[in-house]
N, C-alpha and C positions, 0 to 999 in steps of 0.2 A: 658155837663159833669162837675161835680163839681171837680175841681182840688184838693180840700183839703179833699176829702173823703178818708178814710183809705183803701177803696177797689178800688182805682183808677186803680191798675194794672189789676184787674179782670173784670172791667165793660166795656161796649161799644161794645161787640162782641156777637152776638146771638149764634154762633157756635164756641166755643173756641177750639183751638188745644189741643191735649192730654197733651202736656207739660204744658199748663196752667191749665188744669182741675185737674191735680194731683200735682200741686205745693205744697210744704210743708206748713202746717198751723202753725207749731210750730218749735222751735229750735230742739226738739227731733226728728222731722221728717227729718231733713237735713242729708243727707248721705255724708260722707266724711268731711273734714275740722275739724277733731277732735282737731288739734293743736290750733284752734281758738275757737271752740264751745264746746269742751269737758268740763266736770265738772271742775271748778276752772281755766279754761283757760281765757286768757285776754279778748277776745271779749264777751264771754258769761257773764263774771262777770260785764263788763261795761254795757251790755244790761240789765241785771237783776237789776242793781243799777239805771238804767235810767240816766246814766252819760256818754253817748257816745259822743266823740268829732268828729270833721270833720276828715275824713280819705280817703285814696285811697285803693280800692280793686285792686290788681294786680294779674292776673291769666289768664289761657287760657279760651277759650269759653266753655260754658256749664258746669261750675263747681259750679254755685250757687250764683254768684255775685248779680244778680238782686233779687233773692229770699231772700237772707240774708238781703239786703237793705230794702225790703218790710217788712220783719219780724221785723226789728228794729223799723220801724214806727208803726207797729201794737202793739208791746209789750210796747213801750214807750208812746202809745196813743197820738202821735203828728201828725199833718197834714203831709201827705206824697205826694210828687210830683215826678213822674218818667219821665224823658226826655232823649232823645238821641241826642248827638252832631252831629249825621249823618243827622238828619232831621230838626234841629232847629238852630237858631243863638243866639247871645247875646241879641238881641232885645227881643226875647221871654223869655229868662231867666230874664231879667230886669222886664218884665211885671209880671212874677210870683212872684218875690221878692217884687215888689210894691204892688201887690194884697195882699200879706201876711201882709203888714203894720208892726205892732208891734208884730204880732203873730209869735212865733218861729216855723219854719217848717224844715222838713227833705227834702232836695233837692238831689235826686239821678240822676246823669248824667252818662248815659252809653256811652262808647267810648269817654271818657273824653279827650283822647289824640288828638282827631280831632280838638279841639279848639287850635288856634294858641297862641303864647306867649302873644300877646296884649289882646286877648279875655280872656285869663285866669286871667289877671290883674283885670278884672271886679269883680271877686269873692273875692278878697283880703279883702276889708273893711267889707264885710258881714260875712266872716269867722272870721275876727279879732274881731268884736264886738258881735259875737254869734247870729246874726239875723237868720242865717241858720246853720243847721248841713249839711255840704256838704259831700256827699258820691260820689266820682268819681270812676267809674269802667273802667279799661283799660287792654288790652292784651299786651300793650307795656311797656317797662322798664320805670318807672316813673322818674328815674334819668336823662333820655334823653328827655322825652316828657313833663314833668311837670316843670313849672318855680320854681326856688329855693325859692322865698318868700312864695309860696303856700306850697311847701314841708316842709318848716320849721314850718308851722302852722298846718300840717296835719300828722297823722300817716299813714304809708304805711303797709298794711296787705297783705301778700302773700297767695293766695289760690292755693292749690296743684291740679294737674290733678287727676281726678278720675281714679281708677283702675277698671279692668273688674268686680271684685267682687262687687264694689260699684254700677256699672251700672246694674248688675243682681238684686241687692236689689231694685233698683228704678223700673226696669221693672216688677219684681214680685209684687211690691206694686201697680203699675198701673193696672196689670191684676186682682188683688184682689179687688181694691177699686173703680176703675172707673165705673160709672154706665152703660155707653154704652157698655164697654167690658164685664161687668158682665151679662148684659141683653142678649147679643148675645151668651154667653157661649163659648167664644173663647177657642179652644184647641191648646196648644203649649207645646212641650216637653222641658225639661231643657236644652238639648243640643242646641236647636234652640234659646232659650233665650240667652245662652252664645255666640252663633254666632253673634247675634245682638249686644251684649255688645262689642264683639271684633271689629266688623266693625265700631262702634261708636268712637273708638279711644279716650276714656276718656271724651267724650262730652255727658252729660245726655240729653240735648235737641235733639241732633242728634239721640240718641238711641230711645227716645220716638217718634220722628217723623218717624223713620223707622218702628217702631212697628205699628204706626197708618196707614202708607201707606200699610203695609202688611194686616192689618185688613180690610181696604177698598177694597183691591184686592179680598179677600176671602169672604167678606160679601155678595156681590151680587151673586145671582145664586146658593147659597149654600142651599141645601134642609134640612140639619141638622145643627149641630154646626159647625161653620167655623173652619177650621184647618190651622194653620200657620206652614209650614215646611221649610226645607232647600231650596227647589226650589222656594218657595214663597219669601223668604228673598233675594235670589240671583236675582230674577226678579225685586224685588222692589228696590234693591240697585243699580243694573246696573253696576256701575264702582266704584272701590275703588280709591279715590283721594290720591295724594301723602301725606303721613303722615309726618308732620313736625311741630315742635313747636319752633318758633323763639326765645322764651324767656326762654325755659326750658332746661332740661338735654339734649334732642336730639340736640339742637342747638350746644352744646359743643361736644357731641359725634361725630357728623358728620364732624365738622371742624377738629376734632382730627384725624378722619379716613382719611380725605383728606390729611392732613399734613403728616401723617405717611406713606401713600401710595406713595406720591411724594418722601419722604425721602428714601423709599425702591425702588425707580425707577420703580414702577409699573404704567405705564401710563394708562392702561385700568381701573384698580381699581380707580385711581385718577379721571378719567372722570366720573365713575359711582357715586362717592360720590359728585362730583361737580354737576352732574345732579340732584341728590337727593335734594340738597339744593336749587338749582334754581327752580326746579319744585315745591318744597314745599313753595316757596314764600320768600326765604331768600333775604336780601338786597345784590345785587351783589357787592357793594362797601365794604361790610364786608369781602367777600371772597377775593376781591382784596387786602385789607389791609393785610390779612394773606399771600397772595402770595408775596407781597413786603417783608414782614418779613422773609418768607422762603428763598427768594433770598439771603439775607444776612446771615441768621442763618445756613442754611443747604447747600448752594452752595458757597457763599462767593467769594473768589478770584480764586477758581478753574475754575469759568466761570463768569468773571465780567459782561458779557453781560446779564446775567440772571436778574440782578437788573434793567438794562435799559429796558429789555423786559417787566418786571412786571409793571414798571411805564408807559411804552408806552401802554400796554394793558388797564391799568386803564383809561388813557386819551382817548383811542379809544372807550371804552365803554361809557364814558361820552359824546363823540361826536356823536356816532351812536345811542346809546340807545338800549333797547330790542326790538325784540328778536335777531336781527342781531348781536348786541353787545356781545351776549353770546359766539360767536365764538372767540372773543378776549380773553375771559376767558379760553376757551378750548385750544387755542393756547398756552397761558402762562402756563397752567397746564401741557400740554404734554411736552413742552420744559423743564420746571423745573423738571419734572419727569425723563427725559432722559439725562440731562446734568451731567457733573461730579460733585461730591458732596465733600464738605469740611466744617467742622464746626470749622476750625482753628480760624477764626475771632471771632466767638461766644465765644470760649473758651478763646481766648486772652483778649477780652474785659472783660469777667467775672473775670479773674485773676487780670487785672489792676484795675477794679472797686473795688474789694475786698481790694486791697492795698490802694486805695484812701480813702476808708471808714475806714479801720482798723488801718493803720499806721499814725504816726504823719504827720502834714502838712509841709513837708520839704520845705525850701525856694528854689526859683528858683535860680540856679547858676548865679552869676553876669554877666558872659560873654555872656549869652543868654537873658539878659534882655534888653528892649528898654530904651533909655535915651532921652525922649522927652523934658526934662528941663535941665537947666544949673546945678542945684543942683544934679540931678541924674547923670549927666556926671562927676561932681566932685567926687561923691561917688563911681565911678568906674563901673557904669552900662554900660554893653556892651563892656567893656575894654578887649581886647584880643580875640574878636570874629573873627573867620576865615570864610570868605565868600566862600562857597564850589565852586561856579562857577568860582572863580579865580584860581582853582587848577585842575590838570589833573583828568579826570573822575569824577569831582565834588565830590571828596572824600578828607576829611581832618582828621587829628588825633585830634579829639575834642570830649569832652564828653557833653552829653545833659541831663543826669540824675542828680539828687541830689547825693552828695557823698555817702549817706547812701544806695543808690540803684544801685550803679555801678555794672555792670555785670548782672543785672536783665534781664530775657528773658520772654516775654509773648507770642509772636506770633511764632508759629511753623508750617510753611506751609507744606502741604502734597506734595506728588509726583504726584498728579492728576491734569490734565488740566493745566490751566495757572499758577497755584500755583507752578508748577515745576520750571518755569522760575523765579518767585519771590523768591523761596527758594534758587536757585543758586545765585542770586544777593545778598540776605540777608547774605548768608554764606561768600560771597566775602567781603561784608562790615564788617562783624564781624571779619573775619580773618585780614582784613586791620587794624582794631583798636587794635587787639591783638599783631600785630607785633611790 
């Protein structure tokens, strides 16, 4: 197979899947991504000018990353090579670049984030000198998965998930234009097309694959035109997998739902949202980081053990791993949901940080400064400091604020949980200083 044929993506398979057979042949055929490919939009203008730089396509599966990459090569009339980081290594990449010699090529790498940091370094000189136009496609956040030197030399273009209406357009076009489906005179009503679009969850490839499976099911043994209906779709689909997008809006929606359910002390709802994320493939450590944050932000000193438990659950998961380690997450989630709540620490730090940002940088009072040198001692650093442990109850009449902030109060403990004891002691200390 000639790697540098502009039909590389479409050759080599006698029976191509439906998703390949109906792949768009022009920019106007691409459904969705109007923010990039609409008239006058960035990517369309660059393609039409033939001045496309190296860039990263970031977006969920089945939204057109591979197709748009191929169209760029076709329109710009440059040799186009499509590889996947899942099945090849840097050795194969170097061979392709070497074969190109001095000829400029478009190198499309799917699942680019699968290359580690050292492997990604290989691309730097070739992107830098323009030997290749590198198009990396990834479903993961480039900020975390792509090395900074590459990111500084490449544009990141975000592709949006397809909505159900987009998938209906794609399915309708396949039914109209695919030779095999037209020849069989497939019968399918609009409601069933919409059902397939819904089940595909924004993934065009999944929608077309499901339509093709349905067609294969009804094609055999059909005396007349094959009919695809609701029962056919349900039989072909079998099971709806957990819908989750680790990089998109749902990622933030579900973690927000978990946080707010724990804040509202609903352990059952909290477990449900936790399971939605885990079953959808979320990184458990992302959840753990939120639990640690929650322990300070929403529980605080009402139950100081909450922070210890959140950290312990994180270490337990790292030690055991999945799936048994998920129980550590569930234990932390249920405990955090049902323990006493207080956001007093959260509010106190917010108030203190605002003053630290907005007010002048008042000097530290001399009596609570250290005096590690003779000069500092002569200047009065530490002079007059009272050591609390030398006094009854470790309390002394001594100020710790700059004069301009004397009397300032940030922390207001609640009457819930352990904070009740802290509040009583704080009032004792404040009254002692006021006497």
